[in-house]
C-alpha beads as a LAMMPS data file, in Angstrom:
LAMMPS data file: protein, C-alpha beads

428 atoms
427 bonds

1 atom types
1 bond types

-500.0 500.0 xlo xhi
-500.0 500.0 ylo yhi
-500.0 500.0 zlo zhi

Masses

1 110.0

Atoms # bond

1 1 1 174.087 474.365 -257.155
2 1 1 172.073 472.929 -260.064
3 1 1 174.090 469.713 -259.953
4 1 1 173.619 469.413 -256.182
5 1 1 169.841 469.834 -256.466
6 1 1 169.597 467.037 -259.046
7 1 1 172.057 464.819 -257.157
8 1 1 169.932 465.075 -254.001
9 1 1 166.785 464.462 -256.040
10 1 1 168.075 461.317 -257.788
11 1 1 169.791 459.934 -254.668
12 1 1 166.514 460.138 -252.759
13 1 1 164.741 458.565 -255.743
14 1 1 167.279 455.708 -255.856
15 1 1 166.792 455.134 -252.118
16 1 1 163.105 454.522 -252.748
17 1 1 161.630 457.749 -251.386
18 1 1 158.302 458.891 -252.894
19 1 1 158.750 461.291 -255.799
20 1 1 157.118 464.107 -253.775
21 1 1 159.708 463.707 -251.009
22 1 1 162.470 463.782 -253.632
23 1 1 161.166 467.110 -254.940
24 1 1 160.924 468.531 -251.426
25 1 1 164.493 467.426 -250.735
26 1 1 165.715 469.080 -253.940
27 1 1 163.755 472.268 -253.204
28 1 1 165.372 472.637 -249.770
29 1 1 168.966 472.419 -251.057
30 1 1 169.413 476.142 -251.941
31 1 1 167.867 477.147 -248.610
32 1 1 170.046 474.800 -246.544
33 1 1 173.122 475.845 -248.527
34 1 1 172.444 479.484 -247.626
35 1 1 172.083 480.591 -251.236
36 1 1 171.301 484.301 -251.542
37 1 1 167.645 484.828 -252.465
38 1 1 166.737 481.177 -251.816
39 1 1 163.042 480.485 -251.250
40 1 1 162.009 480.339 -247.622
41 1 1 159.869 477.544 -246.195
42 1 1 156.716 479.742 -246.279
43 1 1 157.471 480.624 -249.929
44 1 1 157.772 476.932 -250.829
45 1 1 154.475 476.211 -249.075
46 1 1 152.788 479.068 -250.967
47 1 1 154.225 477.679 -254.191
48 1 1 152.755 474.274 -253.391
49 1 1 149.290 475.702 -252.742
50 1 1 149.589 477.779 -255.913
51 1 1 150.231 474.584 -257.889
52 1 1 147.097 472.975 -256.460
53 1 1 144.943 476.085 -256.983
54 1 1 144.303 475.581 -260.701
55 1 1 141.080 474.966 -262.602
56 1 1 142.970 472.816 -265.119
57 1 1 143.877 470.326 -262.405
58 1 1 140.200 469.324 -262.261
59 1 1 140.609 467.602 -265.645
60 1 1 142.558 464.732 -264.124
61 1 1 140.174 463.436 -261.437
62 1 1 137.124 464.017 -263.622
63 1 1 138.481 462.083 -266.611
64 1 1 139.726 459.329 -264.278
65 1 1 136.264 459.108 -262.664
66 1 1 134.594 458.842 -266.086
67 1 1 137.083 456.138 -267.087
68 1 1 136.387 454.111 -263.938
69 1 1 132.636 454.242 -264.544
70 1 1 133.080 453.190 -268.190
71 1 1 135.432 450.347 -267.226
72 1 1 133.097 448.997 -264.550
73 1 1 130.171 449.388 -266.928
74 1 1 131.659 446.920 -269.440
75 1 1 132.061 449.462 -272.232
76 1 1 135.292 447.854 -273.500
77 1 1 133.507 444.640 -274.571
78 1 1 130.944 446.549 -276.638
79 1 1 133.665 448.530 -278.414
80 1 1 135.769 445.416 -279.099
81 1 1 132.851 443.512 -280.636
82 1 1 132.220 446.306 -283.171
83 1 1 135.797 446.231 -284.463
84 1 1 135.992 442.416 -284.346
85 1 1 132.834 442.311 -286.486
86 1 1 134.716 443.915 -289.392
87 1 1 138.181 442.315 -289.136
88 1 1 137.771 439.341 -286.784
89 1 1 138.023 436.788 -289.620
90 1 1 141.137 438.309 -291.237
91 1 1 144.729 437.216 -290.628
92 1 1 145.770 438.963 -287.434
93 1 1 142.279 440.435 -287.227
94 1 1 141.621 439.668 -283.566
95 1 1 144.933 441.147 -282.285
96 1 1 144.311 444.160 -284.540
97 1 1 140.811 444.515 -283.075
98 1 1 142.442 444.556 -279.626
99 1 1 144.832 447.327 -280.702
100 1 1 142.023 449.404 -282.236
101 1 1 139.938 448.913 -279.089
102 1 1 142.842 450.200 -276.949
103 1 1 143.175 453.127 -279.342
104 1 1 139.480 453.928 -279.051
105 1 1 139.257 453.234 -275.325
106 1 1 142.141 455.643 -274.723
107 1 1 139.670 458.392 -275.629
108 1 1 137.652 457.327 -272.584
109 1 1 140.145 456.354 -269.898
110 1 1 142.960 458.983 -270.313
111 1 1 145.334 456.442 -268.752
112 1 1 147.642 453.799 -270.219
113 1 1 147.416 451.464 -267.232
114 1 1 143.619 451.829 -267.060
115 1 1 143.339 451.053 -270.782
116 1 1 145.564 447.974 -270.432
117 1 1 143.595 446.763 -267.409
118 1 1 140.124 447.321 -268.875
119 1 1 140.905 445.873 -272.311
120 1 1 143.267 443.184 -271.014
121 1 1 140.796 441.719 -268.541
122 1 1 138.407 441.062 -271.409
123 1 1 140.673 440.323 -274.396
124 1 1 143.727 438.469 -273.008
125 1 1 141.678 435.415 -271.909
126 1 1 139.911 435.552 -275.288
127 1 1 143.194 435.657 -277.252
128 1 1 144.569 432.712 -275.269
129 1 1 141.312 430.795 -275.766
130 1 1 141.589 431.388 -279.521
131 1 1 145.053 429.803 -279.575
132 1 1 147.367 432.807 -279.418
133 1 1 150.524 432.568 -277.319
134 1 1 149.823 434.015 -273.880
135 1 1 153.001 436.147 -273.883
136 1 1 152.044 437.600 -277.266
137 1 1 148.516 438.265 -275.998
138 1 1 149.763 440.093 -272.906
139 1 1 152.382 442.027 -274.894
140 1 1 149.776 443.148 -277.438
141 1 1 147.592 444.662 -274.723
142 1 1 150.535 446.058 -272.716
143 1 1 151.991 448.001 -275.657
144 1 1 148.609 449.011 -277.076
145 1 1 147.595 450.233 -273.619
146 1 1 150.272 452.907 -274.006
147 1 1 148.028 454.473 -276.649
148 1 1 145.794 455.485 -273.744
149 1 1 148.227 458.283 -272.826
150 1 1 148.529 459.539 -276.421
151 1 1 144.936 459.514 -277.648
152 1 1 143.076 462.395 -275.984
153 1 1 141.943 463.003 -273.344
154 1 1 145.384 462.173 -271.976
155 1 1 146.571 462.533 -268.395
156 1 1 150.203 463.198 -269.407
157 1 1 149.085 465.848 -271.918
158 1 1 147.194 467.592 -269.116
159 1 1 150.302 467.477 -266.904
160 1 1 152.532 468.754 -269.708
161 1 1 150.093 471.571 -270.451
162 1 1 149.968 472.657 -266.815
163 1 1 153.744 472.325 -266.368
164 1 1 154.627 474.356 -269.484
165 1 1 151.583 476.633 -269.796
166 1 1 150.706 475.070 -273.162
167 1 1 147.107 474.793 -274.371
168 1 1 145.713 471.450 -273.198
169 1 1 143.077 471.562 -275.943
170 1 1 145.783 471.922 -278.597
171 1 1 147.731 469.039 -277.086
172 1 1 144.627 466.846 -277.163
173 1 1 144.031 467.577 -280.842
174 1 1 147.731 467.120 -281.658
175 1 1 147.714 463.616 -280.145
176 1 1 145.050 462.210 -282.485
177 1 1 147.082 461.564 -285.662
178 1 1 150.247 460.340 -283.849
179 1 1 148.130 457.932 -281.809
180 1 1 146.453 456.539 -284.925
181 1 1 149.807 456.243 -286.720
182 1 1 151.388 454.338 -283.824
183 1 1 148.345 452.064 -283.693
184 1 1 148.777 451.308 -287.422
185 1 1 152.449 450.425 -286.883
186 1 1 151.520 448.047 -284.069
187 1 1 148.886 446.392 -286.268
188 1 1 151.430 445.851 -289.054
189 1 1 153.588 443.841 -286.652
190 1 1 150.561 441.923 -285.320
191 1 1 149.585 440.857 -288.854
192 1 1 153.177 439.834 -289.695
193 1 1 153.393 437.822 -286.462
194 1 1 150.160 435.972 -287.235
195 1 1 151.245 435.263 -290.831
196 1 1 154.561 433.821 -289.675
197 1 1 153.285 431.907 -286.624
198 1 1 149.884 430.903 -287.962
199 1 1 146.492 431.026 -286.280
200 1 1 143.801 428.558 -285.217
201 1 1 141.329 429.525 -287.936
202 1 1 138.642 427.147 -286.696
203 1 1 138.446 428.757 -283.249
204 1 1 138.717 432.264 -284.700
205 1 1 135.887 431.706 -287.188
206 1 1 133.697 430.217 -284.454
207 1 1 134.227 433.335 -282.315
208 1 1 133.685 435.591 -285.341
209 1 1 130.408 433.895 -286.247
210 1 1 129.256 434.251 -282.642
211 1 1 129.847 438.019 -282.819
212 1 1 128.208 438.276 -286.223
213 1 1 125.165 436.091 -285.629
214 1 1 122.773 438.888 -284.623
215 1 1 123.805 441.150 -287.501
216 1 1 125.555 444.490 -287.560
217 1 1 122.475 446.574 -286.821
218 1 1 121.865 444.883 -283.467
219 1 1 125.562 445.094 -282.576
220 1 1 125.817 448.748 -283.570
221 1 1 122.620 449.608 -281.718
222 1 1 123.976 447.997 -278.549
223 1 1 127.371 449.713 -278.887
224 1 1 126.222 453.096 -280.203
225 1 1 126.320 454.985 -276.904
226 1 1 129.745 453.580 -276.049
227 1 1 131.147 454.598 -279.442
228 1 1 129.632 458.062 -279.106
229 1 1 131.559 458.892 -275.925
230 1 1 134.883 460.027 -277.469
231 1 1 132.999 461.782 -280.266
232 1 1 131.221 463.967 -277.710
233 1 1 134.375 464.656 -275.688
234 1 1 136.778 465.355 -278.552
235 1 1 134.156 466.941 -280.792
236 1 1 133.223 469.386 -278.052
237 1 1 136.856 470.414 -277.534
238 1 1 137.697 470.531 -281.253
239 1 1 134.625 472.635 -282.057
240 1 1 135.403 475.032 -279.225
241 1 1 132.095 474.309 -277.487
242 1 1 133.746 473.250 -274.222
243 1 1 137.144 473.641 -272.593
244 1 1 139.088 470.486 -271.600
245 1 1 137.943 470.956 -267.978
246 1 1 134.314 471.299 -269.055
247 1 1 134.720 468.289 -271.353
248 1 1 135.917 466.276 -268.354
249 1 1 132.746 467.192 -266.448
250 1 1 130.637 466.285 -269.496
251 1 1 132.402 462.906 -269.743
252 1 1 131.503 462.094 -266.113
253 1 1 127.857 463.003 -266.647
254 1 1 127.689 461.085 -269.933
255 1 1 129.341 457.948 -268.509
256 1 1 126.922 457.955 -265.576
257 1 1 123.890 458.354 -267.829
258 1 1 124.743 455.542 -270.238
259 1 1 125.971 453.086 -267.590
260 1 1 123.145 453.775 -265.113
261 1 1 120.174 454.240 -267.426
262 1 1 121.018 452.973 -270.931
263 1 1 123.109 449.835 -270.369
264 1 1 122.156 449.481 -266.691
265 1 1 125.506 447.841 -265.941
266 1 1 126.204 450.073 -262.937
267 1 1 124.045 450.649 -259.834
268 1 1 123.763 453.925 -257.924
269 1 1 125.207 452.264 -254.839
270 1 1 128.452 451.510 -256.686
271 1 1 129.221 455.119 -257.564
272 1 1 130.682 455.891 -254.145
273 1 1 133.179 453.026 -254.424
274 1 1 134.081 454.265 -257.928
275 1 1 134.621 457.741 -256.475
276 1 1 136.911 456.312 -253.783
277 1 1 138.891 454.467 -256.455
278 1 1 139.191 457.712 -258.405
279 1 1 140.465 459.611 -255.356
280 1 1 143.103 456.931 -254.739
281 1 1 144.310 457.285 -258.342
282 1 1 144.023 461.056 -258.707
283 1 1 145.204 462.283 -255.285
284 1 1 148.877 461.286 -255.727
285 1 1 148.955 462.980 -259.154
286 1 1 147.391 466.178 -257.793
287 1 1 149.880 466.253 -254.899
288 1 1 152.640 465.686 -257.415
289 1 1 151.495 468.637 -259.525
290 1 1 151.273 470.849 -256.443
291 1 1 154.762 470.063 -255.162
292 1 1 156.160 470.225 -258.697
293 1 1 155.254 473.923 -258.781
294 1 1 157.423 474.597 -255.744
295 1 1 160.220 472.461 -257.171
296 1 1 159.919 474.279 -260.497
297 1 1 160.320 477.627 -258.776
298 1 1 163.476 476.350 -257.105
299 1 1 164.851 475.248 -260.484
300 1 1 163.954 478.654 -261.898
301 1 1 165.721 480.377 -259.007
302 1 1 168.981 478.513 -259.638
303 1 1 168.582 478.956 -263.434
304 1 1 168.530 475.225 -264.082
305 1 1 167.146 475.719 -267.606
306 1 1 170.166 477.841 -268.554
307 1 1 172.581 475.226 -267.228
308 1 1 170.815 472.361 -269.033
309 1 1 170.615 474.429 -272.217
310 1 1 174.364 475.080 -272.055
311 1 1 175.040 471.363 -271.615
312 1 1 172.759 470.387 -274.514
313 1 1 174.156 473.134 -276.759
314 1 1 177.596 471.625 -276.316
315 1 1 176.341 468.367 -277.851
316 1 1 173.351 469.330 -280.001
317 1 1 174.440 471.511 -282.883
318 1 1 171.038 471.653 -284.594
319 1 1 167.374 470.743 -284.278
320 1 1 167.864 467.134 -285.429
321 1 1 170.602 466.339 -282.915
322 1 1 168.562 468.018 -280.152
323 1 1 165.527 465.849 -280.927
324 1 1 167.673 462.703 -280.962
325 1 1 169.107 463.606 -277.544
326 1 1 165.593 464.177 -276.175
327 1 1 164.335 460.858 -277.599
328 1 1 167.250 458.833 -276.198
329 1 1 167.119 460.605 -272.827
330 1 1 163.384 460.116 -272.342
331 1 1 163.522 456.532 -273.607
332 1 1 166.078 455.733 -270.892
333 1 1 164.203 457.803 -268.333
334 1 1 160.980 455.952 -269.095
335 1 1 162.642 452.712 -267.994
336 1 1 163.032 453.934 -264.418
337 1 1 160.483 456.722 -263.919
338 1 1 156.742 457.004 -264.358
339 1 1 155.396 459.228 -267.153
340 1 1 153.832 461.852 -264.876
341 1 1 156.849 462.751 -262.714
342 1 1 159.176 462.767 -265.725
343 1 1 156.966 465.279 -267.536
344 1 1 156.289 467.494 -264.531
345 1 1 159.950 467.755 -263.552
346 1 1 161.675 467.982 -266.940
347 1 1 159.137 469.534 -269.326
348 1 1 159.503 473.068 -267.884
349 1 1 163.287 472.790 -268.377
350 1 1 163.261 471.234 -271.862
351 1 1 160.461 473.356 -273.345
352 1 1 162.351 476.707 -273.420
353 1 1 165.377 474.956 -274.913
354 1 1 163.196 473.390 -277.620
355 1 1 161.770 476.808 -278.482
356 1 1 165.318 478.071 -279.080
357 1 1 165.640 475.361 -281.771
358 1 1 162.338 476.407 -283.335
359 1 1 160.348 473.429 -282.044
360 1 1 156.679 474.064 -281.302
361 1 1 155.801 473.366 -277.614
362 1 1 152.782 471.308 -278.723
363 1 1 154.963 469.167 -280.991
364 1 1 157.477 468.713 -278.160
365 1 1 154.660 467.612 -275.851
366 1 1 153.567 464.939 -278.330
367 1 1 157.162 463.693 -278.693
368 1 1 157.653 463.514 -274.921
369 1 1 154.385 461.720 -274.223
370 1 1 154.867 459.222 -277.088
371 1 1 158.437 458.657 -275.902
372 1 1 157.472 458.047 -272.298
373 1 1 154.585 455.799 -273.382
374 1 1 157.236 453.325 -274.515
375 1 1 158.512 453.326 -270.942
376 1 1 155.218 451.767 -269.880
377 1 1 156.404 448.468 -271.408
378 1 1 160.160 448.645 -270.829
379 1 1 161.713 447.016 -267.732
380 1 1 162.318 447.574 -264.883
381 1 1 159.376 449.971 -264.392
382 1 1 157.100 448.948 -267.270
383 1 1 153.805 449.464 -265.440
384 1 1 151.695 447.897 -268.206
385 1 1 153.816 444.730 -268.067
386 1 1 152.773 444.250 -264.452
387 1 1 149.145 445.032 -265.307
388 1 1 148.842 442.443 -268.090
389 1 1 151.166 439.661 -266.901
390 1 1 148.802 438.382 -264.131
391 1 1 145.945 438.351 -266.641
392 1 1 147.971 435.984 -268.835
393 1 1 149.533 434.024 -265.984
394 1 1 153.086 434.695 -267.167
395 1 1 156.021 436.649 -265.637
396 1 1 156.238 440.345 -266.428
397 1 1 159.744 440.017 -267.867
398 1 1 158.530 437.319 -270.291
399 1 1 155.851 439.720 -271.480
400 1 1 158.565 442.368 -271.832
401 1 1 160.613 440.119 -274.129
402 1 1 157.566 439.372 -276.273
403 1 1 156.900 443.119 -276.477
404 1 1 160.324 443.952 -278.005
405 1 1 159.123 443.807 -281.661
406 1 1 156.126 445.955 -280.736
407 1 1 158.504 448.428 -279.059
408 1 1 160.566 448.480 -282.265
409 1 1 157.458 449.396 -284.282
410 1 1 156.611 452.044 -281.682
411 1 1 160.111 453.547 -281.946
412 1 1 159.924 453.741 -285.745
413 1 1 156.624 455.597 -285.436
414 1 1 158.134 457.901 -282.793
415 1 1 161.022 458.877 -285.073
416 1 1 158.612 459.709 -287.900
417 1 1 156.439 461.774 -285.533
418 1 1 159.488 463.603 -284.153
419 1 1 160.909 464.577 -287.538
420 1 1 157.626 465.172 -289.363
421 1 1 155.869 467.830 -287.238
422 1 1 152.808 467.723 -289.485
423 1 1 151.685 464.543 -287.725
424 1 1 151.249 466.590 -284.555
425 1 1 150.299 469.998 -285.939
426 1 1 148.169 469.233 -289.015
427 1 1 144.833 469.401 -287.160
428 1 1 145.605 472.615 -285.275

Bonds

1 1 1 2
2 1 2 3
3 1 3 4
4 1 4 5
5 1 5 6
6 1 6 7
7 1 7 8
8 1 8 9
9 1 9 10
10 1 10 11
11 1 11 12
12 1 12 13
13 1 13 14
14 1 14 15
15 1 15 16
16 1 16 17
17 1 17 18
18 1 18 19
19 1 19 20
20 1 20 21
21 1 21 22
22 1 22 23
23 1 23 24
24 1 24 25
25 1 25 26
26 1 26 27
27 1 27 28
28 1 28 29
29 1 29 30
30 1 30 31
31 1 31 32
32 1 32 33
33 1 33 34
34 1 34 35
35 1 35 36
36 1 36 37
37 1 37 38
38 1 38 39
39 1 39 40
40 1 40 41
41 1 41 42
42 1 42 43
43 1 43 44
44 1 44 45
45 1 45 46
46 1 46 47
47 1 47 48
48 1 48 49
49 1 49 50
50 1 50 51
51 1 51 52
52 1 52 53
53 1 53 54
54 1 54 55
55 1 55 56
56 1 56 57
57 1 57 58
58 1 58 59
59 1 59 60
60 1 60 61
61 1 61 62
62 1 62 63
63 1 63 64
64 1 64 65
65 1 65 66
66 1 66 67
67 1 67 68
68 1 68 69
69 1 69 70
70 1 70 71
71 1 71 72
72 1 72 73
73 1 73 74
74 1 74 75
75 1 75 76
76 1 76 77
77 1 77 78
78 1 78 79
79 1 79 80
80 1 80 81
81 1 81 82
82 1 82 83
83 1 83 84
84 1 84 85
85 1 85 86
86 1 86 87
87 1 87 88
88 1 88 89
89 1 89 90
90 1 90 91
91 1 91 92
92 1 92 93
93 1 93 94
94 1 94 95
95 1 95 96
96 1 96 97
97 1 97 98
98 1 98 99
99 1 99 100
100 1 100 101
101 1 101 102
102 1 102 103
103 1 103 104
104 1 104 105
105 1 105 106
106 1 106 107
107 1 107 108
108 1 108 109
109 1 109 110
110 1 110 111
111 1 111 112
112 1 112 113
113 1 113 114
114 1 114 115
115 1 115 116
116 1 116 117
117 1 117 118
118 1 118 119
119 1 119 120
120 1 120 121
121 1 121 122
122 1 122 123
123 1 123 124
124 1 124 125
125 1 125 126
126 1 126 127
127 1 127 128
128 1 128 129
129 1 129 130
130 1 130 131
131 1 131 132
132 1 132 133
133 1 133 134
134 1 134 135
135 1 135 136
136 1 136 137
137 1 137 138
138 1 138 139
139 1 139 140
140 1 140 141
141 1 141 142
142 1 142 143
143 1 143 144
144 1 144 145
145 1 145 146
146 1 146 147
147 1 147 148
148 1 148 149
149 1 149 150
150 1 150 151
151 1 151 152
152 1 152 153
153 1 153 154
154 1 154 155
155 1 155 156
156 1 156 157
157 1 157 158
158 1 158 159
159 1 159 160
160 1 160 161
161 1 161 162
162 1 162 163
163 1 163 164
164 1 164 165
165 1 165 166
166 1 166 167
167 1 167 168
168 1 168 169
169 1 169 170
170 1 170 171
171 1 171 172
172 1 172 173
173 1 173 174
174 1 174 175
175 1 175 176
176 1 176 177
177 1 177 178
178 1 178 179
179 1 179 180
180 1 180 181
181 1 181 182
182 1 182 183
183 1 183 184
184 1 184 185
185 1 185 186
186 1 186 187
187 1 187 188
188 1 188 189
189 1 189 190
190 1 190 191
191 1 191 192
192 1 192 193
193 1 193 194
194 1 194 195
195 1 195 196
196 1 196 197
197 1 197 198
198 1 198 199
199 1 199 200
200 1 200 201
201 1 201 202
202 1 202 203
203 1 203 204
204 1 204 205
205 1 205 206
206 1 206 207
207 1 207 208
208 1 208 209
209 1 209 210
210 1 210 211
211 1 211 212
212 1 212 213
213 1 213 214
214 1 214 215
215 1 215 216
216 1 216 217
217 1 217 218
218 1 218 219
219 1 219 220
220 1 220 221
221 1 221 222
222 1 222 223
223 1 223 224
224 1 224 225
225 1 225 226
226 1 226 227
227 1 227 228
228 1 228 229
229 1 229 230
230 1 230 231
231 1 231 232
232 1 232 233
233 1 233 234
234 1 234 235
235 1 235 236
236 1 236 237
237 1 237 238
238 1 238 239
239 1 239 240
240 1 240 241
241 1 241 242
242 1 242 243
243 1 243 244
244 1 244 245
245 1 245 246
246 1 246 247
247 1 247 248
248 1 248 249
249 1 249 250
250 1 250 251
251 1 251 252
252 1 252 253
253 1 253 254
254 1 254 255
255 1 255 256
256 1 256 257
257 1 257 258
258 1 258 259
259 1 259 260
260 1 260 261
261 1 261 262
262 1 262 263
263 1 263 264
264 1 264 265
265 1 265 266
266 1 266 267
267 1 267 268
268 1 268 269
269 1 269 270
270 1 270 271
271 1 271 272
272 1 272 273
273 1 273 274
274 1 274 275
275 1 275 276
276 1 276 277
277 1 277 278
278 1 278 279
279 1 279 280
280 1 280 281
281 1 281 282
282 1 282 283
283 1 283 284
284 1 284 285
285 1 285 286
286 1 286 287
287 1 287 288
288 1 288 289
289 1 289 290
290 1 290 291
291 1 291 292
292 1 292 293
293 1 293 294
294 1 294 295
295 1 295 296
296 1 296 297
297 1 297 298
298 1 298 299
299 1 299 300
300 1 300 301
301 1 301 302
302 1 302 303
303 1 303 304
304 1 304 305
305 1 305 306
306 1 306 307
307 1 307 308
308 1 308 309
309 1 309 310
310 1 310 311
311 1 311 312
312 1 312 313
313 1 313 314
314 1 314 315
315 1 315 316
316 1 316 317
317 1 317 318
318 1 318 319
319 1 319 320
320 1 320 321
321 1 321 322
322 1 322 323
323 1 323 324
324 1 324 325
325 1 325 326
326 1 326 327
327 1 327 328
328 1 328 329
329 1 329 330
330 1 330 331
331 1 331 332
332 1 332 333
333 1 333 334
334 1 334 335
335 1 335 336
336 1 336 337
337 1 337 338
338 1 338 339
339 1 339 340
340 1 340 341
341 1 341 342
342 1 342 343
343 1 343 344
344 1 344 345
345 1 345 346
346 1 346 347
347 1 347 348
348 1 348 349
349 1 349 350
350 1 350 351
351 1 351 352
352 1 352 353
353 1 353 354
354 1 354 355
355 1 355 356
356 1 356 357
357 1 357 358
358 1 358 359
359 1 359 360
360 1 360 361
361 1 361 362
362 1 362 363
363 1 363 364
364 1 364 365
365 1 365 366
366 1 366 367
367 1 367 368
368 1 368 369
369 1 369 370
370 1 370 371
371 1 371 372
372 1 372 373
373 1 373 374
374 1 374 375
375 1 375 376
376 1 376 377
377 1 377 378
378 1 378 379
379 1 379 380
380 1 380 381
381 1 381 382
382 1 382 383
383 1 383 384
384 1 384 385
385 1 385 386
386 1 386 387
387 1 387 388
388 1 388 389
389 1 389 390
390 1 390 391
391 1 391 392
392 1 392 393
393 1 393 394
394 1 394 395
395 1 395 396
396 1 396 397
397 1 397 398
398 1 398 399
399 1 399 400
400 1 400 401
401 1 401 402
402 1 402 403
403 1 403 404
404 1 404 405
405 1 405 406
406 1 406 407
407 1 407 408
408 1 408 409
409 1 409 410
410 1 410 411
411 1 411 412
412 1 412 413
413 1 413 414
414 1 414 415
415 1 415 416
416 1 416 417
417 1 417 418
418 1 418 419
419 1 419 420
420 1 420 421
421 1 421 422
422 1 422 423
423 1 423 424
424 1 424 425
425 1 425 426
426 1 426 427
427 1 427 428
């Protein structure tokens, strides 16, 4: 029965059906097959409403709304200029400033695609203007945009927490050091690339002097409120002052205040259109979470976790081999499936198995999210490739090829994070 459920699910997925319809199809299999004790249609509907009736689910639309306001308010440019001020005249300094900006902006947007879009729209034309290869420019932003789902607040961490009943606050804190470490690995490659390929120092110094001309105090004063945003959000959660859901509400209020009244880059009349954009982004995810609850109950009914555990136990003889199987499986899965559905469907199955190997659920969540973040730049799905390629005027697959060395650096960092749990758990 377990095999039939997954066969139906993946066949529908291959035929191009929406992921929600695939879960509904899989959930109906035991009922249609006449399995004893199978959930009835009313029970599946109640399960769906139960999945939607959660306070934690409010995190997603609220953080997305705050990210939209920040993006439209031009916050990314202010953040980039601060980092470019310090390293913009160094070898590889401008690409590194882009990576750090993506790292920092991830603490605002909670989305990899949103980070790539907001930072890419501003920095890709600048990188090309400064003489960098357009494929390299797009690849830098595409891969760095994946940091947006690792650095808290992270949409995938919220989904993992809700799917596995793991503390979302702990997941947020656990993502900080891995995100920084991955960012450092990406910057190492960027510097090596610029040393080997060379840079147009004249153009770079002209841009650097333009940023520096008014002095650091004026730049910092202009960017202060933008830089303070993640400090308020993460500091509030880390200090135990607010829950992740309350932090999401605070982030919306804060983004409105600074964009409406401090920077005055957003008008009141625009907020409704921002809200509509948020609903379009958040509604599919919320529906997905709701239907995933019903699908999860079906998998629990047919003891899918036990079957998968038996299969893995036949191959994985210890913790190390289990982690390698998870990394390879989710790397391949990330090529064909979006991060959210992969986490919602598989995390509840994998998490109990990981516990049997002595792996902390928070650590597993970090591994899964980091792993699937690589899928954001791997064909054929590679959402970030399709976000950045139009900004550079180059085909998505060309950007994907240029991103391969970055992906290699990302994978090295992932292996270290997977086998050194302290990266994830040190701050807890």
